[in-house]
N, C-alpha and C positions, 0 to 999 in steps of 0.2 A: 635492679635482680628483679622487680617485678616485671619491668617491659620483656627483658630476655626470657623469663619465665611464662609470660603471654603467649609470649611469641613463640616460644619452643610447645606450646600446647597445643598452639592454631596448626602449627608446623604437623603437629602428632593426628588430630581430627583432621587435618585436611588429606594425611596420608593414608589412614583408616579410612575416608570417603571415595578413595581413588581405588585402593585395594577392595572396600567392598563392590563398587559397581564395577572394575574389573572381572572381578568374581562370580556376579549373577549377569552381566550385560556384554562379556566378548567371549569369540571363542575360545581360546584359553583358560576362561573362566569355567566356560562348560563342559572342556576335557577333563580339568581338576575336580570340578561333583560328578562327573561320570566315575571319574578315577577311586573318586571317596566313597560314592555312593557302594562301587563293588568290592573295595575294600574291606567296607563296613556291611557287606550283603544289606542293602540297606536301595527304597526308590531314589531317583534323581526326577527332580523335573527341568534338567536342563535342557534346553532344546537342542538336537543334532547338529553337529558342527554345517553341515549343509543347507539348514536354515538362515546363517547366518551373511551369504554368499550370494544364494540365487532365487530366492521366495520359496522353495519349495518346501513347506513347513510342518510342524508333527504337533501341534499346538495352536489353541487358542481360536475361539469361533467366533466371526463376528454377529452386531446385536441381532436378535432376532426379527425386531423392526425391518431391519436393511434388505429381508429376504422375500420373493413375494411369499403368502400364506399358502398356493398352490401353486402348481404347476400351472402356463398357460393354455388356454383352450384353442386358438386360433393363433395365428402369425398377425404381428402388429406392425403398422405403418410405420414412418418415421415420426411423424407427429405423436402418436401413440406411444412409443416407443420413450422417447422425451418425456410427455408425461405420466407414464410406468414408472419410472424412473426419480424423476420428482416427487412424487405422490410418497414415495417410499421412504427416500430424505427426510423429508419432510415429517413424516411419523417418526423417525429416528431423532429428529431433534427435542430437547427440552423446550418447554410451554416457551419460556421464555424470550426463547431464541427463535419461537416462529410470529413474532408479532408484527412484524412487518409485511411477510405473508399474508396473516389474517388481516390485516388493514387494508389491504388491495381486495382481500377477498371482502369482503364488508363494505367496499366503494363499487363491489362489481353486483352485491346483490347472490354472495354465493355461500351459506351458511358454512361457520365451521366444521359443522358436526358433518356435511357431508366430502368438505375437501380431507378429512381424515378417516371417513370410513372407507373399509377394504374396496364396497362394491363401487360405491360413488366418488371415491376421490380421482381413481386416474383420469375421471369424465370431467369433474370441478379441476382437477387442477390444470386440465389443457386451457379450458376457459380461461384462467388465467394468464398462462402463456401465448393465448391467441391476440388477447386484450394488450399484450405488450412488443407488439411482432412489431408495429408498425414505427415504434420510437428504438424497437432495439434489436433490428433483423439479424442479429448474428447472435445464432443460438448458445455461445456462453454469456453474451454480455446480457439474454433476454434471462438465463437462470438466476445472473448475479441482480438485477433489478428483482427477479420473485422474488429474492430469498432477502435482500439488503434495503428495499424498496425503491422507487421510482427516480427521487429526487440522488440522494446519495449513488447511485449503478450513474444516471446521467450525468455525473459529475465526475466519477470516476474515466465514464468512457468518454467523456470531453481531452479528460489529461492526457488521454490515454492516443486518443485520434493525434491531438496534435502531437503526439513524439515521432508518429508515424508505423506502420505494422497492425498487426490483427490483433482485435480487442484480444485477447485470452483471459480466461480466467483468472490464472498469475499474474497478471500486468494491471488486471481491473482490480483485484485483490490490496493490489501495494498501493492504491490510489483511495480505497477507501478511509473514511476518518477511522480514524480508533474507538471501538467499541463495536466494530461488526466481526469479529473474528469468526463468532458460529454460524454467523451467516457463508462465511466462506468456507466451513466446513460443510455446511448444507447443502453449499452448490458445488461443492467437489463431491459431495459424495453422489449428487444427484448424476451427475457427467458420466461417473465408474457407472452406475446401474443404468444409464443409459445407452454405454456400450455394451453390460456385458447382456441385456437385453437383445439386442444386433447380433449377438455370434451367431456361426454358424456349426456344425456340430464335426467332429475331427474324422469320422469315419462313416461308415454305411449307417442310415437310419437308423434301419433294421439291425443291426447289432444288440445281442443281448446286455445288457448290464447285470454282471454274473457279482456285484459287490459293490453295495451304495455308499455315500458321501454317510460320515456318522460314527458313534463309536460300534466297537463291534471286537471280537476276539482273532486278535492278531494271527492269522495262519500260521505261519511260520515261528513267533515270538510267543504264543499260548498266552499274549497279557491282554487285557484289556487296553485298546489303543484309539484313539481318535482318528479315525478314516479321511484325509482330505481333501480326497477327491472319488472318484466313479473309477471300476474298472469293467473294461467292455470286453466281452470274450470275441476275440476276433484271431484267425491265424497268423499262424508266423507269414510275417512278410506283406500283411495287409498293411496297404497305401494310408498314408496319414496323414492328412493335410490343415494348413493352418485354417484356423478359426475366423481370422480378423487381421486386416493389414499388422505390420507390427515390423517389431526390429528384434533379433535375436541375440538375448543377453546368453545364454550359457548354451554351449553344446556340448558335453563331456562325458563322461563316464565315471561312476562310482558303486560300490558294491550295493548300497542301499537302493537307489533309484535305476542301475542297469546306464546304459545311454540315455539320456535325459536332454531337451530343450525343453528352454525357459524363453518365450516371445513376451513380448512388451506390447501392449497395443496403448499405451498412451492410457493418459487420465487416470491413472490408479491401477488398473488393469493389467493382470497377468497370465498366463496360462502355460499349464506341462504337460507334457508328453514323453510320459515315462517305461522305461523296460524296452525300449527298439531293438530290433535287431542292426539295423544302419540308419544313419544320421546325414542328410543329404545338404544342410544349409550349414554355414559356417557362422561364428559369435559375430556381429555385430554389422551382418547380412538383413537387410531389409526384403522382406517378402509380403506377398498380396495373400487377400484373402481367398481362399481356395487352390493355392499353393499347396504340391506334395514338397512335405517336410522330411518324415522319413518312413521308415517301413518297420513296423510293428516287430515284436518278437519277445524274448522269454531271459531278458538279462537283469542283471542284480536281483535283490532278494525277491524270488517272486517264485509260484509254485505253478506256471503255467505258461501259456501264451495268452499274451491281454495286451491291454493298453492302459495304464491308469493317465486319466483325463485329470487334470485339476485347475480352478478357476479361484484366481484371488483378487478381493476387492482392498486395496490400501494395505497391501501385506497379510489381510485375512484370508482364508479359505472359505468358499463358500459352497452351498451346494448347486454344482455345474446344471443340474435335472430340473431345479426352479425358475433356469431360466428357458426352460426349453417346452416348445408346443407340446402337451401331453398327446396331441392327436398322431403324433409324429414316433413318440414314446414307445417303446418294446416294453413288454414284462419285464420286472427285475426280480432276479433268483438268487437271494443272499447268501454270502458265505456263512456257516456256521461261528 
C-alpha cells in the first residue's frame, strides 16, 4: 500500500512539474498566461510567441559586462576584434572561472588589473593571444587555450586532430576534462563578441537612428517596454543588406514584426531585419556579407517607414550601436 501511495505521489509531483514547465516555458503556456492576464486585467510576463521560434525577443538583457562600455572610436583589425571580444568575455566571468587566464597572464608578466581594465584590457588580452598563436594557430583553439589553459587545450586539440576535421570550440570542449565548463562558456562568449565586432551596417551609415536600444514608451502600445533593437529611419524601398555571412533562419511575416528576416551568423550571433516591404531571400538560404536581402518598409506594428535592426548574442538582445564605430555613427533622436 505504501509503495503504491508513494508512486502515486511521485506521479502527481512529476505531472505538476511538467505542467509548471509547460506553463512557463512553452508557446502554449505563454498563450495561456496572456489570456489569463487579459481576463483578470493584469500584466503578463510571458514572451510573445514569436520569441519561441525565431530569436526576435521582447525581454531579457545580456550582462552589462558583455557589451562595450562605449561605442568604438575607430575600426578594428581582425586581431583587435578578437582581443576586444575575448577581453569582454573574460570580464563577464566569475573570478574563479578566470584562474587559468590569470595564470597565463602572470607567466607573461601581464597584471590581472590591466587584463580586466576597460582601457588596458584589450591590449593585454592581445598579448596573451599572440603568445598562444604558435602552439594554437587556429582561432578557436587559441581562445580555448586562453580560457582553459595550455595543457588541457593541447590535450583536447590532440584528440580532435586525431579524429580529423577542424578544431572548432564545440569539438574541443567535448574533449576537455570535467570541470572546464566555465572556460567553455567564456570561450563561446568571446567568439560571439568577436563576430559582433566584425559586423557591418544594414543600410547607409548616415541613416538617422529614430529610436535606440533600451526601455522606452512603446509608440503604439503606450506602455514601457524594452526596445530590443534600433529603429533606423529610411524611406520605403531602401536596400537592406546583410551585415555578415550567414544562413536565413526565418523569412516570413507576422502582425508585430511585419515582413521579417532572421539571419544566423554562427557562434551564437543572429541579426533580425523587421518591417520590410519585400523579402529577397528564403529560409535556409546562405547569404554573403553585403548581399541585398530585402527592401525596407512599414509592415507590421509600425508608425512609419523604417528598419528595425536587432542583434542577439546567445539569444540575448544587445545594443548594436555598441559594436559600431562612433565616427561613422550619426546623431540619435529618441521617440517619446
